[in-house]
N, C-alpha and C positions, 0 to 999 in steps of 0.2 A: 440445456439443449445439445443433442449430440450432433458434434460437426460432420459438415460433408465429407465426400470421398474425392479425392484428386486422382484423375486419369491423365497420364502424360503421353501424347504421341511423339516418340522420340526419334530424331535422327541425327547423322553425322554431319549433314550440311544442308544449305537451302536447294529444294527441288527434288527431294527425294519421294515426297507425296504425303508429307504428314497432314496438311490440311485437308487434302482430298481424303486420306484414310478417316479423318476425324469425322468429316462432314457426311461420309457414307455410312459409318457406324451411327451417326445421329438420326438418319432417315430409318436405318434398321429398329433402332430403338423406339422411335416414334412409331413406327409400324406395330412394335409391341406393347404399345399403351404406355410408352414413358413421356411424363409430360416435360417437353424440352422445348427451350428458346435459343436463339442465338444472340450472345451479348455483344460480340464483336469479332468480326472476321476479315483478314487481310486478304483479298481476293489476288493482290499482285498482278491485276489483268490476264490472269489465266482463264481462259474459257471454261474449261472442263471445271474448275474449282468455282466458277460463279455461277454456273448452272446447278450444282450441288445446293446452293444455298436457297435456290427457288424450293418452296414448299414447306420451309420451317419458320416458325413464328419468329421474327428479328425485332428486337428492342432497339430504339433510336440510341444512337451514342451521344454521349455529352459534348456538346461544342464549347470550347474554350478559345478565345480569342488571345494571341500572343503576337506582339509586333504587327498589328492591324492585320494578321491573318488569321482565319480558322482553323483550329486543330480540332480532332475528335477521338475521344478516348472512352472508355467502358463507364457508364453510368452505374455506378456501384448501387446507389439509392434506388434507381428504378429497378435492378435486378432483386433486388434483398425485397422490396415492396411486391413485385410479381411473384416471388416466392416459387418459382418452378421446381421440379425435381432435379432437372440437369439444365445448367447453362454453358453454351460453348463461347470460350475467350481465347484467341489466337495468340500466339507470341507471348510466352510467358514472360520471358527477359525483357520485355520491351520498357523503356524508359518513358515517363508521362511528361507531357508537356509542363513548360513552369505554370503554376496556378491549378493544377490538379490538387486533390485532397492528399494522395500519395505519390511519393516520387517515383516509384516503380509499380509496373502493373502486377507482379508478383503480391504486392502489398494488397491491392485491390482484391486479387483472388483469394488471400489469406481471410481478409475481411468476410468475403462471400462464403466461404467454408465455414467460418465459425458460425455464420446464420444459418447453417443446417442444409446448404445447397451443394449439390454435387457438380464438380467441375471438369470439364473436358478442355485441354489446352494442348498447345505443340511447342517443342524445346529442341533447339540443336545444340550438339555435345560441347560446342567451343563456349556456351554461356553458362557452363558449370563453374561456380567458383574455383573448386579445388584443381580443375583442368585446365584454366585459363592460361597458366604460363607455359605449361607443357605443350598447349596448342599454339600459343603465340612463337614459342621457339620453332615449331613444325612450319607453320604458315608465313610467319614474318608479319603477321596481321595483328594488332591488339583490339581484342572485343572490349568494349566498355560496358555493355549490357550484359551483367551477369546476375545470378540467383545463388543464393546461399545453398549449400549442399544438402542441409536438412529438409529442405523442401521436395528435393528429389528423392532422397532416401526415404522419406517417410509417404511417398506416393503410395496410394492404395492399388495401382496398376501404371506398370508402364508399358506401352505397345512400341516396339522397335519397329519403326519403319524404315526397311534395308533395301537396297539396289545396288547392284554390281557398278563399281565407279566407271567402268568402260560404257556402259549403258547410260549411266548419268551425263557423262560427256557427250553421248550422241543426243542426248534429251536437250542438252545444252546447245549444240549446234542446230537443231532444229527450232529454236526461239521457245521451247515449251517453259524455260526457267526465267531467262532475263529477254528484254527486247535486244533484237540481232545487234543494235549499237554496242550493246555491252557485253556481247558474246568474247568478243577477242580480247577485251582487257581482264575478264574472267578467268581465260583459258592461260593467259599469261602470268597471273597471280595466284589466285586460291583453285582454279580447277585443274590441277595437275593430277596424273594418275597417283604420282608418289605420295603427294600430300593426301589426295582423297582415300587412298588405302590406309595411310598411317590415321586418319580422322575415323575410318570406318572401324578400326581395330580398337581405336579408344572407346567408341561408342559401344561397341560390343562388350569390352570389359566393363565399363560403367554400369550397363546394364545387367549384367552377370552380379557385380557387386551388389545391385540395389536388391535383386533377386534373394540372393543369400543372406543381405542385412534383413529383408522383410521375413525370410524364413526364421532367422534366430528370434526375430522379436515376436513372432505369433508362435513359436514353440514352446509349449507349455512344459516340457521336460528341460530347456535350457536353464541350467542354475547359474549362469553367470560365472562360469569356471574360468572363462577366458577375459572376464574384465577386471582383473587385478591390477593391469598395468596403469599408472598414472604418468602421464606425460606432460611434461612443463616446457614451454616456449617461451623466451624473452623478449619483450616488445619494447621497440624504442620509436623516436620519430623518424627513422630512415625510412627512405624510400623503397629500399630491399626488403624490410620487414615482411610486408604482405607475403612476398613468397615462402619466408622462412615459415609463417603462421599457416598457410596454405599445406606445406611440406608435412607440419606437425599434424595437422588435420587429417592428413592421408595416414599418418602412423595411427592415430587413434582409431581410425574406421580398421585398420589392417588389425590392431591388436585388441579391438572391443575395449578399450579403456577409457579411464578418466582423462578430462583434458583440463590445465589451467594455463592460463596466460599470465605472466608477471611482468609488472613494470617497476623499476627501481627508482624512486625519485631520488635526485643527489640535486648538489648546487647547480649542475649545468642546465638543470631544467627551468631555473629561474632567468637563463638568457635566450631561452628560446624565442624564436621569431612567431609571428601571428601565422604564417605558413606550416612551420614546423609544429606548431601546437595543433593546428589543424589535421596535419597528417599523422600526429601521435593519436588525435582523438579517432581517426577514420581507421588506423591500426588496429586500435581496442575495439573499433564496433565491428571490425572484419572478424575478429576474435571470437567477439560475441556470437554473431551470426554463424560461425564455425562450429557453436557449441561449447565453447572454453568458458571456463569460471573465470572472472577477470580478479586477480590479485595486486595489490600496491604495498610495496614495502619501501622503507628509508634508510639510506646509508650510503657512504662513498666508496668503501671497498666491494666492488662487484662480487667477485669471486667470494668473499667471505659471506655477503649477503644472501647470494643464491645457493651457495652450499649449506648455510643453515637452513633457508626455507626448504631445501630438498629433504634435508633431514628430518625436520618437523612434520612435514607434509607427506612424507613417505613417498617421494618422487622417485620413480623407477627408471625414466629416460628424459633426458635434456636435450632440446632441440636448439641450436643457436646457429646464427649466420656466420659466413665465413670470416675468420679474424684477419686481420692485416698481420705483418710479418713483424712488427713492433713487439718486442719483448718486454717482461719486467726484469727486475734484478735477477742477477745469475741465469739469464737465461730462459727465467721461468716464464710461460705464456698463461694466459686466463685459463686455458683448458687444463694445462697441468695443475694448476692450483685447485680447480674443482674437482678433477680427478683424484688427486691426492686427497682432498676433503672429504669426498664421498667416494670411496673405493668401488662400490657396488651400483655406481651409478652408470647407465649407459649414455653416453653423449652422440648426438648426431650433429654433423657439421654439414649445413648447407651452404654449396658456392651461390654468391651472388648472381642475381639475374643482370644486373646492369653494373658491369665491372668499372664503369667510369666512375662510379661513387664509391669511394673508400668507406669501407662500412666495419667497424668492430662490431662484433655480434649485438653489442647493445648501446654503444658510446656514439655519440655525435663527434665529427671532427674538433680535436682539441683546440685547433687554433680559432674557432668561433668563441670558445670559451675565454681562452687566454687573453685574445687580443680586445676583449670589451674594454670599451673605451668611454670613459665620462670625465666632460671638463671640471666637475666639482672636485673628481679624485685626483685629477692633474694638480690644481691649485693645492689640495691638500698635501700631496706630495712635494711640492716645491715648497711651501710653507716649514715643512717638516724639516727639509734640507738647509733652509735659511736659519731656522731657530738651533739646529745641530751645530752649524758653521759659526755662529754668534757666540754660542755657550762655548764651543771649541776654543774661539780666539781669546775668549774669557779665561778659559781653564789654563791655556797655555801662559798667559800673561801672568797670572797668579800662581805659576809653578808646576803645574800639573804635567805629569809624564806623558810621553809621545802615546804609549799603548792606552792611555785614559781616553784620549780623543778618540782613537779606534774605536773603543768599546761604546763611547757616545754616540757614534754614527751607527754602530749596529742596534743600538738601543733605539734609534730613531727610525732605522727601516723596521724594527719590530712594531713599534708603535703605528707607523703608518700602514703596517700589514693589518692592524685592528680597525683603521678608520677607513679604509678604502675597500673596493669590492674586488675589482678585476686582478687577477694574478700579475697581468702586464705591469701594474704599478708598484708590485714587490721588485718585480726585476728592474724596471725604472730606478726606483729609489736605491737599489742596492748599486746598479751601475754610477749613478749620479753622486751617491756617498763616496765612492772610490775616487771618482772625477774632482769632487769638491776636497778630498784629504789631500790629494795629489796636488791640488792647485793652491791651497792655502797653507798646507802644514807641512811640506817637503820641498828641500831644496833642489832646484832653485824655485823661491816663492813666486807666486802668481804666474806658474808656468805648469803644462802639463807633462814637461820633461822629468825623467828621474834619474838622477845622478849616481846615487848609490845602488850597486848591484843588488841589495837586499829587498828594494822597494817593489820590485815586480811580485816576489814572493809574497810581500805584505800585501800588496793590493789584491792579489788572487785569493789569499786566506780570508782577507776582509770580503771580497765579493762573495766568495762562496759561502761563509758563515751568514752573511746578508740574506742570500737566497734561501738557504736551508730554514734558517730560524723563521723568515717570513713565511716559506711554504707551508712550514709546520703550523704556523699561527693560523694560517688561511683553511689548513686541514681542521684546526680545532674550532675555529668559528663555524665552518660548515656542520661539524659534528654537534656543536650545540645547538645550531640551527635546527638541525634534523631531529635532534633529541628534544627540542623544543616544539616541533611539530607534534611529533609522538606523543609527548605528554599533554599537548594541547587537545589532541584527539582523543586520547584516553580519557581527560578530565571531562571534555564535552560530552562524550558517550556517558561516563559515569554520572555527570549532574544530569543527563537527559533521563537515564534509567531512574536516579533517584526520584527526578521531578514528576515522571509518570506514574510512580507510586501513590501520590498523593490524590490526584483527581478522582472524584466519585461519579462522574459523568462523562460520557463521549466528548462532549462539546469542551469540558475542561480540557481532556486529553489532547485534543485537537489544536486548542490555544497554546499548550504547551510544546508539542511538537512544531507548530508553527515560529514559536518564539526560539526554540532551538535553532531552527533552520535559518531565521534572521540573524542571531548571533553568529553561526558559522558563515553565511554566504554573504550578509549584509544586502541582501535583495528584497523587493516585497514578495510577499505571500498570499495567494487566495486560495481557500479551502471550500470545497463543496462535500458537507456531510452526506453520506449514504445512508439510508433506511429503508430495509426490507428491499433493496435494489433499485430504490428510487432517489434520483439526486434531489438534494435540498436547496435551498437558497443559498448562495456564496456568502462567504465571511472574509473580509478583506483586511491584512495584516501588512501595515505599511512598515519599511525600513526607517533608517534615520533620516537622511536627507532627500527623501525620494520627491519626485513631482506627479507621482501618481496617488489618484484618490480612489475610491470606490466609483464614484460617479465615472472618472476617467475609464477605469477598467470595465464598467458595464457599457460604456461606449465603443469599447473594441469588439464587443459583441463575440467573445470567444468561449460562451457557454456551450455552445456546440461542439467545441474540441473536448471539453470534459465531457460531455455526452459521449462522444466517440471513445474516449478512454474508458469510460464505465462500461459501455457496450462490449469494447473488445479486450479490455483488460491489458492493455499494452500503452506504452508510453508514445506521447504525440506533442507536436507543437514545435516551439522553435528548437534548433538544433537537431532535428530529428527529420526523417524522411516523409512522414505523414503530417499534413496541415502545416508544414514548416513556414509559412507567412505570419503564424500567431506570434506574439509578442512574449507570451508564456510558455514555458516547459512544462507539460502536465503529466505527473506521475500518479499511480494508484497505492493507496494504502492498502493492502491485501494479506490475506494468507491463503494460500492455494487459490482457489477460484472465489472467495468471500471478498468483496471489495467494500471496505468501511469508510473510505472517502476518496476525493479527487483532489490532488494537491497541484498548484499552479505557482511556479518560481519564475519570476521576472527575468527574461533575458534579453529584453530590447537593448540596443547600443552598449551590450557588455560582451565580454567574451565569454564563451562556452565553459561550464564547469571544467576546473583541472581535476584530474586522476583522484588527488587527495579530497578536493570537495565532493565528488560524486560518489568516492566510497563512503564517505561519512556521511552524507546525506541519505544513502541508500541504509546506512545502518539505522540511521535514528528513525526512519520511516518503518524498517523492521521491528525495531524495539515498540514503535506506536502501535503496529499491526497486532503483536503480541497481546498489548494490554488490550486492544479496542476487542480482541478476539474473547479474552479472559472476561471482558465487560459484557460483550455479547451472551456468551456462554452463562453468566451470572444471571443475566436478565431473563434468559430462555429457563435457566433452571428455576428463578422465582415465579415465573408465569406458569411453569409446569406444575409447581407447587401449589400456587394459589388455585390453578384449575383443577387440582387434585383435592385441594381442601373444600373448593365451592362443590366439586361433584359429592364428596363424602357429606357435606352438608345437605346437598339435594337428597341424597339417598338415604339419611337419617331422617330428615323432614318427611318424605314420603313414606319411609317404614313407620315413622310414629304416627303420621296421619291414617295410614291404612291399618295400623293396629288399634289405634285410641278412637277412631271415629266409629269402629264396629261396636262398641258397648253402648252409646248413647242412640245409634240408628238402629241397632237390634231392640233397644228399649222402647223407642218410638213406635217402630212398626209393629211390635209385638202388642203393646198396650192398645194401639189402634186397633189391630186386627181382632182383639179381645173385645173390644167395644162394638165392632161391627157386628161379631159373630153372636154376642150376649147382651144385645143393646137393652133387651126387654126383660131380661132375668138379672140384669145386675141393678144393685141398690144404689140408690142417688148418692149416697156418701162415698161408695166404692169408685162410683163413676168422677165423683169431683177428685177422689185421689189418682185415679189413673190420668186424669186430664192435667193435674198438678205434675206427675211424672213427665209426662210428655212435654208441658210447657218448660219445665226445668232442663231437660235434655235438648230441647230446641234453642233455649237461651245459651245453654252452653256451646251450642255448634255457631251460633251467631256471634257469641263473643271471640270464639276461635278464628271464624272467616275473617273479623275484623282485624285480628292481629296478623292474620296470615296476608292479607290485603295491604296492612301497614307494612309488614317486611319486603313485600315486593316492591312497594313504593321506595322503601329507603334503601334497597340494593342497587337503583340507578342513581343518576345523577340528580339528587334530590334538590328542588328548590323550593326553599323555606319560603312560607308566606308570613313575614316577620311583619309584626304591627304592635303599636302600646297596647297591652290589655291590661285590665283591672282583675288580679288574681281570683279576687273573690267571685267575680262573674263566671269565671271560667270553672272554679269549683263546684257552684251551685248547678251550672249546667251539667257538669260531668256526673254529680251525685243522681240526675233524673235518669242516666243511662247505667247506673250500677245494678247488679243482680239485686231483685226484688227482696232477697232472702236477708239484705242488709236489715230489713223490719224486724227481723227475728234476733237481732243483737241490739245492744245499747249503744247508740252511735252519738259521740260528741263532736262538735265542730268548733274550733276555736281559731280565730283570726286576731292578730294582736293590733292591726291598722286597719282602718276603714279603706283607704286608698293606697294598695300596693301594686304598682304598675311594673309590668315586665316586659322586654321586647321579645315576642313569643310567636311561634306559629299555634294559634288556639286550638286547633283540631288536634294536633300532635301531642300537646300539654294535656288536654282534656284525656286522650287516650291512655296517658301515663297514669293520671288520677283515677281512672276507672280500672285499671289494671291493679294498681296498689289497693283499691279498696276491694275488688273483688277478690283477690289474694288473700287478703285477711279475712273475707266471709268464707271462703273455702276452707283454710286451714284451721279455722277455731269452731268449737262448739255453738250450740244455740245458747243465746242468752249471755255470751260473753259480752266484753265492752271493747268497743272500736274507736279510738280516737284520731281525729284529723286534725293537726295543729299546724298554724302557719305563724312563724316569728319574723321579724326582720332587723338587720343592722344597716349601716350607713349604703354598703356596697351590695349586699346580697337579700335573698329572699329564701328562707328554708321553710319547706312543706314536709312533714312526717307523718306517717300512718302507722299508729302502734296498736297492739291488742295484747291481751292479758290470756293468750291461749298457751298451749302446752310448749311454746317455742320451736326452735331448731337447734340441731346439733352444731358444733363448732365447724365440724368438717363440712355440713351443708351449706352452712354461712360462708364459707369460703367460696364456695361454686355457684351461690344463687344467681348470680347474673350471668352464668355460661348457656349459650344457646343449647337447648335440648336437654338441660339439667333439670332433673324432678327429683324433690326430696323422698325420701322412703319413711320420713317419720309420722306422715299421716295417711291415713287409708284411704283420702280423697285424692292422693298423689297420681293415682291410676288413671284420673280423669285429664290429667294435664299433659301437655306436649313439651312444656319447658321452653317456652318461646316469649310469655308476657313479659317477665322481668328482663329478660334480654332485649327486647324491643325497648322498654322502659330506658335502659343504659344507652341505647345507641341514640335515643331523640334527646335525651338528655345532655349526651356528649356534644352533639351538633349544634346544640344550643349555648356551648361553651359553660355547662354546669357540670354538677359532679353528684353522682348516686351512691349511697350506702345503706347497709345493713347492720344492725346490732342487736345484742340482747336487750330486753326489756326487764328491769328489776322489779320484783321477784320473779315474774313469769313472763313470756310472750316475746314478741318481737317487734322492733321499730324498723321500717324501712322509709328513708327519707331522700331528698334530693334538695339541692340549691341552685339557684339561677340568679345571673347578674340583675340588680335593682336597676330601675330605670326612674330617674327624676323627671317630673312633668311640671314646667313652670307654668303657672297660671297668671294671666294678665289682669291685674286689679283695675 
């Protein structure tokens, strides 16, 4: 389905006439025959605007009760059901009331656009994400309702509604914008001539940028020569990071380049508070909305990690926040380290918007990490010092030297660094080790005084050594953990990739995917397979100690969320802005626009996915999508091949019928015509001969039609009429329908036992026997011997038809049961379509028997089949 087009009526402030212009254009479109409805309009108690709504079809808004008050929002389902050409929806940046399907109105609009409906809407410049901070600095007003830039940039048409600031202020004085009680407040804050001129300039510039963007997008001669820049922005949990991201997005727009947002996972991420984790997720989501590809790497040395990533990913420009004055060793800063490691990298430093929050471009304040306090770690630290002191006293008593006791305390500090988490305990253990050594092992004993002048130097060296070694051990621990995370990620992806190569069906692939996600996330998983664009019944995969079951999940009634994800091909549910009240986060397993399954991840009462979990989860879903796409393509190829084969069979059948029926029909019509025209002049003997020819040809046609009808029956889902039958009765009934020319041969019937019962469809087995006998009659000369023999063993019954004719070649014997194959060994072969024996093979196969052909010694052919024998118990 082709997406609808978005037309934005754009202004630099409220009151310029956006809604009025939009409704006026709607009346003109309606007059020109456009099917147009009003989805939602805010008249703002402006009479002129309210009057323009009259005469337009209006859809009822959706009423949502929140805190015992009714609120009204766009009814997306009603708009899609009505399916007009154009729908008018005012205030694109509006935030929906809690309880709405989508958090923002622009998400409602996107959903309607995906349904193929055009949308007219309104927007002020301060609601565009990338312009937000600049306008906040100008006006001093923080705007919380914002839309991502891509929605504005990709709009089909921008209608700039402009008015001179002085005229706008005059309209404000007349009460045409706000009520008179609000006029003075607006003049004191937002509606000043200076601010309005600045906003107008920004709106004009944004409109020009959008026009240029659309021109480049639609220019068929545009070869992407300006799209070689690759811009990297560093993302952290800082409150100032959004400003850095927006600045980077502006550079991307200016350079028409690629955009990547990078988050480096370190030991410090373990100590992020819930609010900080939420802020990190919000920052990453903002980068995603602004078109960035999200990347996550692991390491402790930021400059080294980012430098290596910049080299590998061919980054041309790096955007970072303003660094604090803190420097590294030898006066080196982070910027210097990166610039030295990647000399050709352009580095842009963005000043912080909120100067009250110190912010290294990527780090949290160190104090929060270093001051991480845990009572169990404190107990470990104190116990370690007690053990070192006891061992030191014992070593001193047995004659160990003074230096050995110092080494013992340093060793204790190192061990303490291994068993505790926060760096604060490394400092505490180092300091307490010095104090304990002074208290217990230096004169005067059991005092913190130091008589010897060399003691302070000893204490300083001891403290320094303890701090350095413990800090190194902490870094090694952190690096080991990060390496372990990387190894775990790599191993998990490798195992998932290997496991996904084994399944032979889509259901098995989805089961492997679910188990991989459970192994990674330890959360319940629900999967809705999708076949031919239709959501199938859910399959539930519980994690270890879950309290949820399939019944619990079904009681949540969240299948509608999965349906929304399938229809819109976007994530929804918990932790998103769409249907966020759901307990599960729903994602699609897809490749481009093809959706193979909808997967739900339980998020109730748990934290959102961290960057590592999110990255690996998306990688697993990507691997699954590749496998499912290959499986879909393979099944499509098999289907096409089968259809081609069936079409070829149909063509061969029609060709054979049209060719081979001509001879008997010509014979029948010719002989009948001859008798009609010369009935009085033809001798009686000649008449009998002609009638015999007509009868033989008609009999052949009857047998052919019986076989064709049988093939037609077996092509569908045949339901066998299985019942216990005596094979002797079936054989004798079949002989009555065999070609009458059997009387011109010597026919022998031999049945080894009187009662041979077989579980069979008698009509089908009778057709097999008729075909085998007719085949023997057709391919042997008059007077030859045809034998039908039936033998039996404990488990099978064997029926063979043999003749002493000239036989067939080895080449023909190998193809005897192929459809449309006719042997050229006999002159009568021209009258066969090659379907009789192929039909026999099909019938015997569905009866779980076997059919075969072999040479008769010394001459002739044997064709036979075996069927499972059935024992009949007779009550005596």
